[in-house]
Backbone as a printed PyTorch tensor [residue, N CA C, xyz], in Angstrom:
tensor([[[  7.4840, -18.3310,  -6.4590],
         [  6.8910, -17.4310,  -5.4900],
         [  5.3860, -17.3300,  -5.7680]],

        [[  4.5920, -17.4850,  -4.7460],
         [  3.1380, -17.4120,  -4.8740],
         [  2.6900, -15.9790,  -4.5910]],

        [[  2.2070, -15.2860,  -5.6120],
         [  1.7240, -13.9160,  -5.4450],
         [  0.2700, -13.8410,  -5.8740]],

        [[ -0.4650, -12.9040,  -5.2700],
         [ -1.8320, -12.6460,  -5.7030],
         [ -2.2230, -11.2140,  -5.3460]],

        [[ -3.1990, -10.7030,  -6.0570],
         [ -3.6830,  -9.3360,  -5.8460],
         [ -4.5830,  -9.2930,  -4.6200]],

        [[ -4.3150,  -8.3350,  -3.7400],
         [ -5.1150,  -8.1870,  -2.5210],
         [ -6.0200,  -6.9660,  -2.5640]],

        [[ -5.6600,  -5.9590,  -3.3580],
         [ -6.4970,  -4.7590,  -3.4220],
         [ -6.1580,  -3.9430,  -4.6610]],

        [[ -7.1330,  -3.1610,  -5.0950],
         [ -6.9610,  -2.2650,  -6.2430],
         [ -7.5050,  -0.9070,  -5.8440]],

        [[ -6.7450,   0.1330,  -6.1630],
         [ -7.0990,   1.4960,  -5.7620],
         [ -6.9580,   2.4190,  -6.9660]],

        [[ -7.9460,   3.2580,  -7.1970],
         [ -7.9200,   4.2530,  -8.2720],
         [ -7.7280,   5.6180,  -7.6180]],

        [[ -6.6900,   6.3670,  -8.0110],
         [ -6.4430,   7.6500,  -7.3550],
         [ -6.9820,   8.8210,  -8.1750]],

        [[ -6.8000,  10.0290,  -7.6450],
         [ -7.3500,  11.2380,  -8.2620],
         [ -6.6350,  11.6270,  -9.5540]],

        [[ -5.4740,  11.0430,  -9.8230],
         [ -4.7360,  11.3320, -11.0570],
         [ -4.9390,  10.2410, -12.1040]],

        [[ -5.9870,   9.4520, -11.9290],
         [ -6.3700,   8.4050, -12.8710],
         [ -5.3220,   7.3010, -12.9730]],

        [[ -4.6590,   7.0180, -11.8560],
         [ -3.7030,   5.9220, -11.8090],
         [ -4.3290,   4.7610, -11.0380]],

        [[ -3.9160,   3.5660, -11.3700],
         [ -4.3830,   2.3620, -10.6940],
         [ -3.2310,   1.8100,  -9.8600]],

        [[ -3.4860,   1.5860,  -8.5660],
         [ -2.5110,   1.0070,  -7.6520],
         [ -2.9940,  -0.3900,  -7.2840]],

        [[ -2.0880,  -1.3360,  -7.2690],
         [ -2.4370,  -2.7310,  -7.0190],
         [ -1.6020,  -3.2570,  -5.8590]],

        [[ -2.2730,  -3.7270,  -4.8050],
         [ -1.5860,  -4.3850,  -3.7010],
         [ -1.3410,  -5.8350,  -4.0810]],

        [[ -0.0980,  -6.2760,  -3.9470],
         [  0.2740,  -7.6310,  -4.3680],
         [  0.8820,  -8.3650,  -3.1790]],

        [[  0.2180,  -9.4190,  -2.7380],
         [  0.7580, -10.2400,  -1.6560],
         [  1.9360, -11.0320,  -2.2130]],

        [[  3.1220, -10.7330,  -1.7070],
         [  4.3370, -11.3590,  -2.2100],
         [  5.0320, -10.5580,  -3.2970]],

        [[  4.4810,  -9.3610,  -3.6410],
         [  5.0720,  -8.6120,  -4.7440],
         [  5.1120,  -7.1080,  -4.5690]],

        [[  4.7280,  -6.5760,  -3.3970],
         [  4.7650,  -5.1270,  -3.1810],
         [  3.5160,  -4.4400,  -3.7090]],

        [[  3.7090,  -3.2680,  -4.3230],
         [  2.5770,  -2.5670,  -4.9350],
         [  2.9260,  -2.2610,  -6.3940]],

        [[  1.9040,  -2.3370,  -7.2250],
         [  2.0630,  -2.0450,  -8.6360],
         [  1.3420,  -0.7600,  -8.9920]],

        [[  1.8800,  -0.0420,  -9.9400],
         [  1.2800,   1.1910, -10.4410],
         [  1.0260,   1.0220, -11.9310]],

        [[ -0.1820,   1.3920, -12.3430],
         [ -0.4760,   1.5060, -13.7710],
         [ -0.9610,   2.9300, -13.9950]],

        [[ -0.1540,   3.7200, -14.6840],
         [ -0.4950,   5.0990, -15.0160],
         [ -1.0710,   5.1000, -16.4250]],

        [[ -2.3940,   5.2410, -16.5260],
         [ -3.0780,   5.1530, -17.8190],
         [ -2.6550,   6.2700, -18.7680]],

        [[ -2.4310,   7.4650, -18.2320],
         [ -2.0660,   8.6110, -19.0690],
         [ -0.7010,   8.4170, -19.7170]],

        [[  0.2580,   7.9170, -18.9470],
         [  1.6220,   7.7440, -19.4470],
         [  1.8800,   6.3600, -20.0270]],

        [[  0.9370,   5.4340, -19.8270],
         [  1.1550,   4.0650, -20.2730],
         [  2.2590,   3.3780, -19.4910]],

        [[  2.4320,   3.7750, -18.2320],
         [  3.5300,   3.3120, -17.3910],
         [  3.0730,   2.2200, -16.4390]],

        [[  3.8950,   1.1820, -16.3190],
         [  3.6940,   0.1450, -15.3060],
         [  4.9520,   0.1210, -14.4570]],

        [[  4.7690,   0.1390, -13.1150],
         [  5.9210,   0.1850, -12.2020],
         [  5.6000,  -0.6340, -10.9700]],

        [[  6.5710,  -1.3660, -10.4510],
         [  6.4350,  -2.1210,  -9.2040],
         [  7.3150,  -1.4670,  -8.1430]],

        [[  6.7580,  -1.2780,  -6.9450],
         [  7.5050,  -0.7920,  -5.7820],
         [  7.5500,  -1.9290,  -4.7690]],

        [[  8.7460,  -2.2160,  -4.2570],
         [  8.8770,  -3.3010,  -3.2920],
         [  9.9720,  -2.9710,  -2.2860]],

        [[ 10.4970,  -3.9750,  -1.6110],
         [ 11.4850,  -3.7310,  -0.5530],
         [ 12.7400,  -3.0410,  -1.0940]],

        [[ 13.0530,  -3.2270,  -2.3490],
         [ 14.2210,  -2.5400,  -2.9290],
         [ 14.0010,  -1.0260,  -2.9910]],

        [[ 12.7330,  -0.5990,  -2.9520],
         [ 12.3850,   0.8270,  -3.0030],
         [ 12.0860,   1.4130,  -1.6310]],

        [[ 12.1970,   0.5960,  -0.5760],
         [ 11.9650,   1.0950,   0.7740],
         [ 10.7360,   0.5420,   1.4660]],

        [[  9.9070,  -0.2370,   0.7650],
         [  8.7650,  -0.8820,   1.4060],
         [  9.2830,  -1.8990,   2.4130]],

        [[  8.6800,  -1.9410,   3.5980],
         [  9.1590,  -2.8090,   4.6770],
         [  8.9330,  -4.2880,   4.3770]],

        [[  7.8230,  -4.6190,   3.6900],
         [  7.4550,  -6.0150,   3.4650],
         [  6.6900,  -6.1140,   2.1430]],

        [[  7.0270,  -7.0610,   1.3050],
         [  6.3600,  -7.2320,   0.0130],
         [  4.9960,  -7.9170,   0.1100]],

        [[  4.6340,  -8.4060,   1.2870],
         [  3.3460,  -9.0750,   1.4730],
         [  2.2830,  -8.0400,   1.8230]],

        [[  1.7390,  -7.3800,   0.8050],
         [  0.7700,  -6.3060,   0.9850],
         [ -0.6230,  -6.9180,   1.1600]],

        [[ -1.2810,  -6.5420,   2.2660],
         [ -2.6180,  -7.0570,   2.5700],
         [ -3.7190,  -6.1480,   2.0310]],

        [[ -3.5180,  -4.8090,   2.1030],
         [ -4.5670,  -3.8820,   1.6860],
         [ -3.9590,  -2.5160,   1.3910]],

        [[ -4.5570,  -1.7810,   0.4530],
         [ -4.1980,  -0.3980,   0.1420],
         [ -5.3770,   0.5020,   0.4690]],

        [[ -5.1050,   1.6450,   1.0820],
         [ -6.1130,   2.6800,   1.3140],
         [ -5.4760,   4.0310,   1.0350]],

        [[ -6.2460,   4.9670,   0.4730],
         [ -5.7560,   6.3190,   0.1900],
         [ -6.3760,   7.2720,   1.1970]],

        [[ -5.5480,   8.1570,   1.7640],
         [ -6.0870,   9.1530,   2.6900],
         [ -6.4630,  10.4290,   1.9340]],

        [[ -6.9360,  11.4310,   2.6590],
         [ -7.3870,  12.6750,   2.0330],
         [ -6.2520,  13.5080,   1.4440]],

        [[ -5.0020,  13.1660,   1.7660],
         [ -3.8370,  13.8660,   1.2250],
         [ -3.1840,  13.0840,   0.0890]],

        [[ -3.9130,  12.1020,  -0.4380],
         [ -3.4450,  11.2480,  -1.5330],
         [ -2.2180,  10.4100,  -1.1820]],

        [[ -1.9910,  10.1780,   0.1060],
         [ -0.9700,   9.2380,   0.5470],
         [ -1.5990,   7.8500,   0.5250]],

        [[ -0.8300,   6.8430,   0.2030],
         [ -1.3400,   5.4780,   0.1600],
         [ -0.8250,   4.7260,   1.3760]],

        [[ -1.7430,   4.1750,   2.1480],
         [ -1.4230,   3.3970,   3.3410],
         [ -1.5470,   1.9190,   2.9990]],

        [[ -0.5550,   1.1440,   3.4300],
         [ -0.5120,  -0.2820,   3.1380],
         [ -0.4180,  -1.0620,   4.4340]],

        [[ -1.2500,  -2.0610,   4.5860],
         [ -1.0240,  -3.0160,   5.6720],
         [ -0.2560,  -4.1820,   5.0630]],

        [[  0.7220,  -4.6760,   5.8190],
         [  1.5540,  -5.7920,   5.3710],
         [  1.6560,  -6.8090,   6.5030]],

        [[  2.3080,  -7.9000,   6.2430],
         [  2.5100,  -8.8890,   7.3070],
         [  3.4840,  -8.4000,   8.3670]],

        [[  4.2150,  -7.3190,   8.0960],
         [  5.2020,  -6.8070,   9.0480],
         [  4.8160,  -5.4760,   9.6770]],

        [[  3.6010,  -4.9650,   9.4010],
         [  3.1760,  -3.6890,   9.9640],
         [  2.4580,  -2.8440,   8.9260]],

        [[  2.6300,  -1.5270,   9.0480],
         [  1.9560,  -0.5670,   8.1770],
         [  3.0080,   0.2920,   7.4830]],

        [[  2.7540,   0.6370,   6.2430],
         [  3.6270,   1.5560,   5.5110],
         [  2.7690,   2.6430,   4.8830]],

        [[  3.3480,   3.8430,   4.7920],
         [  2.7030,   4.9610,   4.0950],
         [  3.5750,   5.2890,   2.8990]],

        [[  2.9320,   5.3880,   1.7250],
         [  3.6610,   5.6750,   0.4930],
         [  3.2260,   7.0290,  -0.0390]],

        [[  4.2040,   7.8850,  -0.3330],
         [  3.9420,   9.1780,  -0.9480],
         [  4.1860,   9.0180,  -2.4490]],

        [[  3.1200,   8.9900,  -3.2600],
         [  3.3100,   8.7670,  -4.6930],
         [  4.0050,   9.9170,  -5.4240]],

        [[  3.9940,  11.0990,  -4.8410],
         [  4.6170,  12.2500,  -5.5190],
         [  6.1390,  12.1760,  -5.4760]],

        [[  6.7040,  11.7760,  -4.3280],
         [  8.1650,  11.6770,  -4.2550],
         [  8.6420,  10.2270,  -4.1370]],

        [[  7.7020,   9.2720,  -4.2590],
         [  7.9900,   7.8390,  -4.2790],
         [  8.7780,   7.3790,  -3.0640]],

        [[  8.3380,   7.8070,  -1.8820],
         [  9.0130,   7.4090,  -0.6510],
         [  8.0450,   6.6800,   0.2820]],

        [[  8.6030,   5.7910,   1.0830],
         [  7.8530,   5.0400,   2.0780],
         [  8.2370,   5.4910,   3.4810]],

        [[  7.2640,   5.5000,   4.3780],
         [  7.4980,   5.5830,   5.8150],
         [  6.9220,   4.2980,   6.3720]],

        [[  7.7460,   3.5240,   7.0770],
         [  7.3270,   2.2210,   7.5750],
         [  7.0980,   2.2540,   9.0800]],

        [[  6.0440,   1.6000,   9.5100],
         [  5.6860,   1.4820,  10.9120],
         [  5.6050,  -0.0070,  11.2510]],

        [[  6.7520,  -0.6170,  11.5940],
         [  6.7510,  -2.0480,  11.8990],
         [  6.1070,  -2.3120,  13.2650]],

        [[  5.8430,  -3.5700,  13.5340],
         [  5.2480,  -3.9370,  14.8250],
         [  6.0830,  -3.4250,  15.9900]],

        [[  7.4090,  -3.3750,  15.8210],
         [  8.2930,  -2.8970,  16.8910],
         [  8.0800,  -1.4140,  17.1970]],

        [[  7.3840,  -0.6840,  16.3070],
         [  7.0910,   0.7340,  16.5310],
         [  5.8300,   0.9310,  17.3660]],

        [[  5.2130,  -0.1730,  17.8080],
         [  4.0500,  -0.0690,  18.6750],
         [  2.7270,  -0.4130,  18.0280]],

        [[  2.7360,  -0.9650,  16.8230],
         [  1.4910,  -1.4010,  16.1930],
         [  0.8900,  -2.4970,  17.0770]],

        [[ -0.3520,  -2.3310,  17.4860],
         [ -0.9530,  -3.2600,  18.4460],
         [ -1.7080,  -4.4160,  17.8060]],

        [[ -1.6100,  -4.5490,  16.5260],
         [ -2.2390,  -5.6660,  15.8220],
         [ -1.1580,  -6.7070,  15.5760]],

        [[ -1.4920,  -7.9630,  15.7760],
         [ -0.5040,  -9.0310,  15.6160],
         [ -0.2470,  -9.3700,  14.1500]],

        [[ -1.2960,  -9.3170,  13.3320],
         [ -1.1480,  -9.6090,  11.9080],
         [ -2.3450,  -9.0300,  11.1620]],

        [[ -2.0960,  -8.4720,   9.9910],
         [ -3.1740,  -7.9210,   9.1730],
         [ -3.7060,  -8.9930,   8.2300]],

        [[ -4.9720,  -8.8730,   7.8920],
         [ -5.6490,  -9.8300,   7.0440],
         [ -5.7030,  -9.3100,   5.6070]],

        [[ -5.3010, -10.1300,   4.6340],
         [ -5.4270,  -9.6940,   3.2430],
         [ -6.8660,  -9.3200,   2.8920]],

        [[ -7.0180,  -8.2860,   2.0910],
         [ -8.3010,  -7.7840,   1.5750],
         [ -9.1030,  -6.9970,   2.6100]],

        [[ -8.5790,  -6.7870,   3.8190],
         [ -9.3500,  -6.1240,   4.8700],
         [ -8.8140,  -4.7120,   5.1070]],

        [[ -9.6940,  -3.7170,   4.9790],
         [ -9.3510,  -2.3360,   5.2300],
         [-10.5540,  -1.4600,   5.0060]],

        [[-10.5940,  -0.3100,   5.6910],
         [-11.7540,   0.5660,   5.6010],
         [-11.3210,   1.9830,   5.8730]],

        [[-11.8080,   2.9330,   5.0680],
         [-11.5910,   4.3450,   5.3020],
         [-12.9320,   4.9650,   5.6620]],

        [[-12.9980,   5.5940,   6.8420],
         [-14.1800,   6.3100,   7.2580],
         [-14.0210,   7.7840,   6.8870]],

        [[-15.0140,   8.5980,   7.1490],
         [-14.9040,  10.0280,   6.8380],
         [-13.7440,  10.6270,   7.6320]],

        [[-13.1380,  11.6330,   7.0660],
         [-11.9620,  12.2380,   7.7030],
         [-10.7430,  11.3800,   7.4630]],

        [[ -9.9070,  11.2890,   8.4590],
         [ -8.6330,  10.5640,   8.3300],
         [ -8.6170,   9.2370,   9.0540]],

        [[ -9.7620,   8.6600,   9.3640],
         [ -9.8120,   7.4100,  10.1030],
         [ -9.7140,   6.2280,   9.1350]],

        [[ -8.6340,   5.4490,   9.3130],
         [ -8.3980,   4.2640,   8.4980],
         [ -8.3500,   3.0390,   9.4100]],

        [[ -8.9540,   1.9550,   8.9580],
         [ -8.8970,   0.6850,   9.6860],
         [ -8.2930,  -0.3660,   8.7890]]])
């Protein structure tokens, strides 16, 4: 399986989140010395993660080859928004994403 890192995100609790194309998302919790992978077995819609962005509520948004997913790190749950849910983009590009002021994510 060909996997590579597409994005790295540092959150407010000093954790590192890693978007992995072909591997889901990885967590490195520096305080606890914990490494954890979240993927389709945990509820992620697609393991081909293109980009990670954090919103103002510390939710992590992921673009994937199958749509968009929102991950709640506190209760470790995903909400998936596949293309069939009305996403108007045909495919997301790895490494591409932007958070503007407020809650606007691209």
